[in-house]
C-alpha positions in Angstrom: -5.5 25.3 11.5 -3.0 22.7 10.4 -0.3 25.2 9.6 -0.9 26.9 12.9 0.1 23.7 14.6 3.0 22.7 12.4 4.6 26.0 11.5 5.8 26.9 15.1 7.3 23.5 15.4 9.2 23.7 12.2 10.8 27.1 13.1 11.6 26.2 16.7 15.4 25.8 16.6 16.5 22.3 17.5 12.9 21.2 18.3 12.8 18.5 15.6 16.1 17.0 16.7 15.1 17.1 20.3 11.7 15.5 19.9 13.1 12.8 17.6 15.9 12.0 20.0 13.4 11.8 22.9 11.0 9.5 21.1 13.9 7.2 19.9 15.2 7.0 23.5 11.7 6.2 24.8 11.2 3.6 22.1 14.6 1.9 23.0 13.6 1.8 26.7 10.1 0.4 26.0 11.6 -2.3 23.7 12.6 -4.1 27.0 14.7 -6.8 25.2 16.7 -7.1 22.0 16.0 -10.8 21.6 13.2 -11.4 19.1 11.8 -14.6 20.6 11.8 -13.2 24.1 10.4 -9.9 22.9 7.5 -11.6 21.1 6.5 -13.5 24.2 6.9 -10.4 26.4 4.9 -8.1 24.1 2.1 -10.5 23.6 1.9 -11.2 27.3 1.9 -7.6 28.3 -0.8 -6.6 25.8 -2.9 -9.6 26.7 -2.6 -8.8 30.4 -3.7 -5.2 29.8 -6.7 -6.3 27.8 -7.6 -8.8 30.5 -7.4 -6.2 33.2 -9.8 -4.0 31.3 -12.1 -7.0 30.5 -12.5 -8.0 34.1 -13.1 -4.4 35.3 -15.2 -3.1 32.4 -16.7 -6.0 30.4 -17.8 -8.4 33.2 -15.4 -11.2 32.3 -15.7 -14.3 34.4 -19.4 -13.7 35.3 -20.8 -16.4 33.1 -19.8 -19.9 31.8 -17.9 -19.8 28.5 -20.4 -19.6 25.6 -20.7 -18.5 22.0 -23.0 -15.8 20.8 -23.8 -14.7 17.2 -23.8 -10.9 17.0 -24.5 -10.4 13.3 -22.6 -8.0 11.0 -24.0 -4.7 9.8 -27.7 -5.6 10.0 -30.1 -2.9 11.3 -30.9 -5.1 14.3 -27.3 -5.9 15.2 -26.0 -4.9 18.6 -23.8 -1.9 17.5 -24.8 -1.5 13.8 -21.5 -3.1 12.9 -19.2 -0.6 14.5 -17.8 -3.2 16.9 -16.8 -5.3 13.8 -14.8 -2.4 12.2 -13.5 -1.7 15.7 -12.2 -5.3 16.1 -10.7 -5.1 12.6 -8.9 -1.8 13.3 -7.7 -2.8 16.8 -6.1 -6.0 15.5 -4.6 -4.1 12.6 -3.1 -1.5 15.0 -1.7 -4.1 17.4 -0.2 -6.1 14.6 1.5 -3.1 13.1 2.9 -2.0 16.5 4.1 -5.5 17.3 5.7 -5.8 13.9 7.6 -2.5 14.3 9.0 -3.7 17.6 10.1 -7.0 16.1 11.9 -5.2 13.3 13.6 -3.0 15.8 14.9 -6.2 17.4 16.6 -7.1 14.1 14.2 -9.2 12.1 13.7 -8.5 8.4 10.5 -6.7 7.4 8.5 -9.7 6.3 9.4 -11.9 9.3 8.6 -9.0 11.6 5.3 -8.3 9.9 4.3 -12.0 10.1 5.1 -12.3 13.8 3.5 -9.0 14.5 0.3 -10.1 12.9 0.4 -13.4 14.8 1.0 -11.5 18.1 -1.9 -9.0 17.4 -4.3 -11.8 16.5 -3.3 -13.9 19.5 -4.0 -11.0 21.9 -7.4 -10.2 20.3 -8.3 -13.9 20.3 -7.7 -14.1 24.0 -9.9 -11.0 24.3 -12.7 -12.9 22.5 -12.2 -15.9 24.8 -12.6 -13.6 27.7 -15.8 -12.2 26.2 -17.0 -15.8 26.1 -17.1 -15.7 29.9 -19.2 -12.5 30.0 -22.7 -11.6 28.8 -21.2 -10.8 25.3 -20.1 -14.3 24.5 -17.5 -15.5 22.0 -18.4 -13.9 18.7 -17.3 -15.7 15.5 -18.0 -12.4 13.7 -15.5 -10.6 15.9 -12.9 -13.3 15.4 -13.3 -13.1 11.6 -12.9 -9.3 11.8 -9.8 -9.7 13.9 -8.3 -12.2 11.5 -8.9 -9.9 8.5 -7.2 -7.0 10.4 -4.2 -9.2 11.1 -3.9 -10.3 7.5 -4.2 -6.8 6.1 -1.6 -5.5 8.6 0.8 -8.1 7.4 0.5 -7.3 3.7 0.5 -3.5 4.1 3.6 -3.6 6.3 5.5 -6.3 4.6 5.2 -4.5 1.2 6.3 -0.8 1.7 4.9 0.2 -1.7 1.5 -0.8 -0.6 2.1 0.9 2.7 2.8 4.2 0.9 -0.6 4.1 -0.7 -2.9 2.9 2.1 -3.6 3.8 5.8 -6.1 2.2 8.1 -7.2 4.8 10.7 -9.5 5.4 13.7 -11.3 8.6 14.5 -12.6 9.5 17.9 -14.4 12.7 18.4 -16.5 12.7 21.6 -20.0 13.8 20.7 -21.6 13.9 24.2 -24.5 11.9 22.7 -24.7 9.4 25.5 -25.6 9.3 29.2 -24.0 7.1 31.9 -21.2 5.8 29.7 -18.1 4.6 31.6 -16.2 2.7 28.9 -14.8 4.9 26.2 -13.6 1.9 24.2 -17.2 1.1 23.3 -18.4 4.6 22.6 -19.2 3.8 19.0 -21.3 6.9 18.6 -18.1 9.0 18.8 -16.0 6.7 16.5 -15.3 6.2 12.8 -13.0 3.7 11.1 -11.6 4.4 7.7 -9.2 3.5 4.9 -7.2 6.3 3.3 -5.8 6.1 -0.2 -2.8 8.4 -0.4 -1.5 10.2 -3.4 1.9 10.2 -1.6 2.3 6.6 -2.9 2.9 7.9 -6.5 6.6 8.6 -6.8 5.9 11.3 -9.4 3.7 13.2 -6.8 5.9 12.7 -3.7 7.5 16.1 -3.9 4.5 18.0 -5.2 1.6 19.7 -3.3 -0.7 16.8 -4.6 1.2 14.4 -2.2 -0.8 15.7 0.7 -4.2 14.8 -0.9 -5.9 11.6 0.1 -9.2 9.9 -0.5 -11.1 8.2 2.3 -13.7 5.5 2.6 -15.1 5.0 6.1 -17.9 3.5 8.2 -19.7 4.6 11.4 -22.9 4.0 13.3 -24.7 6.0 15.9 -27.3 5.4 18.6 -27.0 1.6 19.0 -25.8 1.4 22.6 -28.2 1.5 25.5 -26.7 4.7 26.8 -26.8 6.6 23.5 -29.1 9.6 23.3 -29.3 9.8 19.5 -31.4 7.9 16.9 -29.9 4.8 15.3 -28.2 5.3 12.0 -25.4 3.7 9.9 -23.2 5.4 7.3 -20.7 4.5 4.7 -19.0 7.7 3.5 -16.3 8.9 1.1 -14.1 11.9 1.7 -11.2 14.0 0.5 -8.7 15.2 3.0 -5.2 16.4 3.7 -2.6 13.8 4.7 -1.4 14.9 8.1 1.1 12.0 8.0 2.7 13.6 4.9 2.8 17.0 6.6 4.5 15.3 9.6 6.9 13.6 7.2 7.9 16.9 5.7 8.4 18.3 9.1 10.6 15.2 9.9 8.9 14.7 13.3 8.8 10.9 13.2 6.4 10.4 16.1 3.7 12.6 14.5 4.1 10.8 11.3 3.5 7.5 13.1 0.5 8.9 15.0 -1.3 10.2 11.9 -0.8 7.0 10.0 -3.2 5.4 12.4 -5.3 8.2 13.9 -7.6 10.6 12.0 -8.4 13.8 13.8 -12.0 15.0 13.3 -13.0 17.8 10.9 -9.8 17.5 8.8 -11.6 16.3 5.6 -14.8 16.9 3.6 -17.2 14.0 3.2 -20.5 12.8 1.8 -22.5 9.7 2.5 -22.2 6.9 0.0 -24.8 4.9 1.8 -26.8 5.4 5.0 -29.6 3.9 6.9 -31.5 5.9 9.5 
């Protein structure tokens, strides 16, 4: 299946150059400004505004006085079985990485860009949590801690390329149809997994061998905890072995695909077994 996707692209004359040129041009346009200070403010403001718009329309922001609420972590009686915590961790990680890339494109060195990107991502997610404080959800210290851990990990992985070569943090979304009346896909935890991939690509001696496409994964997911879910509650920690789609994209030299697969894990592209589960 993987080769059926990549092979036609590799043999299409001029396709790689065209797609890379188009993605670079789009990136330059979306950068909006070359000034790092202005860019940091603009990026954080735009992301925060987008989150706020979703919060007011989907999460009932502004319907209650600001308050705190303890949601727990991964207990069996927690609200989502812990998937919202891994979700907060991942989302802050992703925002921090994206923001850092944009800051580096504006001319900052990798460590400065990574630090400001992490600060921007955490700021946006903290504002999200403040918004939640005005909704039935409440401000969750557990969510804030998960956000902070995501920002910290994003800084270290991006600021140190050798570590980045070994580790990816990814999100998998494969709609299961195991819910009724759901309108907000961002909280469809019964269709999500969050995982960390450890890539053999990081070993210089393996980089140009077939083993470079092998990776080992550790992930978490829960099912059935939301009111609209139609499956029984369960929680899972799993380990898996898969093929690094990011490495296949790197070999094809299609940069946008390499970036996508660094953060997104398509379903059914690995074999897995539960390390721990609770029905």
